[in-house]
C-alpha atoms as an extended CHARMM CRD file, in Angstrom:
* protein
*
        69  EXT
         1         1  MET       CA              5.9980000000       -7.9490000000        5.8540000000  PROA      1               0.0000000000
         2         2  PRO       CA              6.5230000000      -11.1850000000        3.8090000000  PROA      2               0.0000000000
         3         3  GLU       CA              2.8260000000      -12.1400000000        4.3060000000  PROA      3               0.0000000000
         4         4  LEU       CA              1.7070000000       -9.3340000000        2.1290000000  PROA      4               0.0000000000
         5         5  LYS       CA              3.2590000000      -11.1140000000       -0.9570000000  PROA      5               0.0000000000
         6         6  GLY       CA              0.7050000000      -12.2360000000       -3.3390000000  PROA      6               0.0000000000
         7         7  GLN       CA             -2.0630000000       -9.8990000000       -1.9030000000  PROA      7               0.0000000000
         8         8  GLY       CA             -1.6140000000       -7.4170000000       -4.9590000000  PROA      8               0.0000000000
         9         9  PHE       CA             -0.1200000000       -4.6240000000       -3.1380000000  PROA      9               0.0000000000
        10        10  ASP       CA              3.3060000000       -4.9380000000       -4.9240000000  PROA      10              0.0000000000
        11        11  GLN       CA              1.5000000000       -4.4900000000       -8.3140000000  PROA      11              0.0000000000
        12        12  LEU       CA             -0.4590000000       -1.5670000000       -7.0600000000  PROA      12              0.0000000000
        13        13  LEU       CA              2.7840000000        0.0340000000       -6.0040000000  PROA      13              0.0000000000
        14        14  LYS       CA              4.4810000000       -0.6150000000       -9.3260000000  PROA      14              0.0000000000
        15        15  ASN       CA              1.4890000000        1.0350000000      -11.1460000000  PROA      15              0.0000000000
        16        16  VAL       CA              1.9300000000        4.2070000000       -8.9610000000  PROA      16              0.0000000000
        17        17  ILE       CA              5.7110000000        4.2930000000       -9.7200000000  PROA      17              0.0000000000
        18        18  ALA       CA              4.9490000000        3.7840000000      -13.4790000000  PROA      18              0.0000000000
        19        19  THR       CA              2.1950000000        6.1810000000      -13.9190000000  PROA      19              0.0000000000
        20        20  GLY       CA              2.7160000000        8.7390000000      -10.9770000000  PROA      20              0.0000000000
        21        21  ILE       CA             -0.9580000000        8.6070000000      -10.1850000000  PROA      21              0.0000000000
        22        22  PRO       CA             -1.7140000000        8.3340000000       -6.3630000000  PROA      22              0.0000000000
        23        23  PHE       CA             -3.7120000000        5.2590000000       -5.1460000000  PROA      23              0.0000000000
        24        24  ASN       CA             -6.1570000000        5.8220000000       -2.3180000000  PROA      24              0.0000000000
        25        25  ALA       CA             -8.4880000000        3.0870000000       -1.0550000000  PROA      25              0.0000000000
        26        26  PRO       CA            -10.7300000000        2.9490000000        2.1320000000  PROA      26              0.0000000000
        27        27  GLU       CA            -11.1240000000       -0.3820000000        4.2270000000  PROA      27              0.0000000000
        28        28  VAL       CA             -8.8200000000       -2.7030000000        2.3870000000  PROA      28              0.0000000000
        29        29  ALA       CA             -8.7530000000       -6.1800000000        3.6500000000  PROA      29              0.0000000000
        30        30  VAL       CA             -5.1040000000       -7.1850000000        4.5060000000  PROA      30              0.0000000000
        31        31  GLU       CA             -3.7430000000      -10.6050000000        5.7290000000  PROA      31              0.0000000000
        32        32  ILE       CA             -1.1560000000      -10.1540000000        8.3640000000  PROA      32              0.0000000000
        33        33  ARG       CA              0.6530000000      -12.3330000000       10.8960000000  PROA      33              0.0000000000
        34        34  ARG       CA             -0.1650000000      -11.6270000000       14.5620000000  PROA      34              0.0000000000
        35        35  ASP       CA              0.4410000000      -14.1100000000       17.2920000000  PROA      35              0.0000000000
        36        36  ASP       CA              1.8140000000      -16.7400000000       15.0100000000  PROA      36              0.0000000000
        37        37  HSD       CA             -1.3970000000      -16.8230000000       12.8570000000  PROA      37              0.0000000000
        38        38  LEU       CA             -2.7760000000      -14.9060000000        9.7730000000  PROA      38              0.0000000000
        39        39  SER       CA             -5.5190000000      -12.2790000000       10.7830000000  PROA      39              0.0000000000
        40        40  THR       CA             -7.4080000000      -10.1530000000        8.5180000000  PROA      40              0.0000000000
        41        41  ILE       CA             -7.4310000000       -6.4830000000        9.1660000000  PROA      41              0.0000000000
        42        42  TYR       CA             -8.8810000000       -3.5020000000        7.3500000000  PROA      42              0.0000000000
        43        43  VAL       CA             -6.7510000000       -0.5690000000        6.4180000000  PROA      43              0.0000000000
        44        44  ASP       CA             -7.2130000000        2.7700000000        4.5680000000  PROA      44              0.0000000000
        45        45  LEU       CA             -4.5400000000        2.5970000000        2.0480000000  PROA      45              0.0000000000
        46        46  THR       CA             -2.6010000000        5.5140000000        0.3750000000  PROA      46              0.0000000000
        47        47  TYR       CA              0.3660000000        5.3950000000       -2.1060000000  PROA      47              0.0000000000
        48        48  GLN       CA              1.3490000000        8.9100000000       -2.8430000000  PROA      48              0.0000000000
        49        49  PRO       CA              4.1400000000        9.4840000000       -5.3400000000  PROA      49              0.0000000000
        50        50  GLN       CA              6.8990000000       11.9060000000       -4.4700000000  PROA      50              0.0000000000
        51        51  LYS       CA              8.2210000000       13.5820000000       -7.6670000000  PROA      51              0.0000000000
        52        52  GLY       CA             11.5460000000       15.1210000000       -8.4730000000  PROA      52              0.0000000000
        53        53  ALA       CA             12.4080000000       18.4510000000      -10.0250000000  PROA      53              0.0000000000
        54        54  GLN       CA             11.7320000000       17.0270000000      -13.6260000000  PROA      54              0.0000000000
        55        55  GLY       CA              8.3790000000       15.4750000000      -12.5010000000  PROA      55              0.0000000000
        56        56  GLU       CA              9.8200000000       11.8970000000      -12.2320000000  PROA      56              0.0000000000
        57        57  VAL       CA              8.6990000000        9.5110000000       -9.3990000000  PROA      57              0.0000000000
        58        58  SER       CA             11.4140000000        9.7350000000       -6.9240000000  PROA      58              0.0000000000
        59        59  GLY       CA              9.7360000000        7.8590000000       -4.0680000000  PROA      59              0.0000000000
        60        60  ILE       CA              6.4040000000        6.7590000000       -2.7010000000  PROA      60              0.0000000000
        61        61  LEU       CA              4.7360000000        7.6880000000        0.4760000000  PROA      61              0.0000000000
        62        62  VAL       CA              2.8460000000        4.7260000000        1.8770000000  PROA      62              0.0000000000
        63        63  VAL       CA              0.4000000000        5.1920000000        4.5850000000  PROA      63              0.0000000000
        64        64  ALA       CA             -1.9110000000        2.3100000000        5.9460000000  PROA      64              0.0000000000
        65        65  THR       CA             -4.1330000000        3.1080000000        8.7210000000  PROA      65              0.0000000000
        66        66  ASP       CA             -5.7710000000        0.2630000000       10.5790000000  PROA      66              0.0000000000
        67        67  VAL       CA             -9.4890000000        0.9210000000       10.6040000000  PROA      67              0.0000000000
        68        68  THR       CA            -10.4710000000       -2.7490000000       11.6330000000  PROA      68              0.0000000000
        69        69  GLN       CA            -12.9100000000       -1.5410000000       14.4370000000  PROA      69              0.0000000000
């Protein structure tokens, strides 16, 4: 989703990759494109690192649940 660029989510992801520490935040405001215009929604956001046999981060599970209502 290109509209997410500049909203800080890439830096949060890089931090989880570098540290291996999960990130969880409720009701994060996100600007997304819907029906050809930007809308603000709110999501419960989780970045959960997946670790390999030696404890290295091998992937990140990203869960964003729309809780706007």
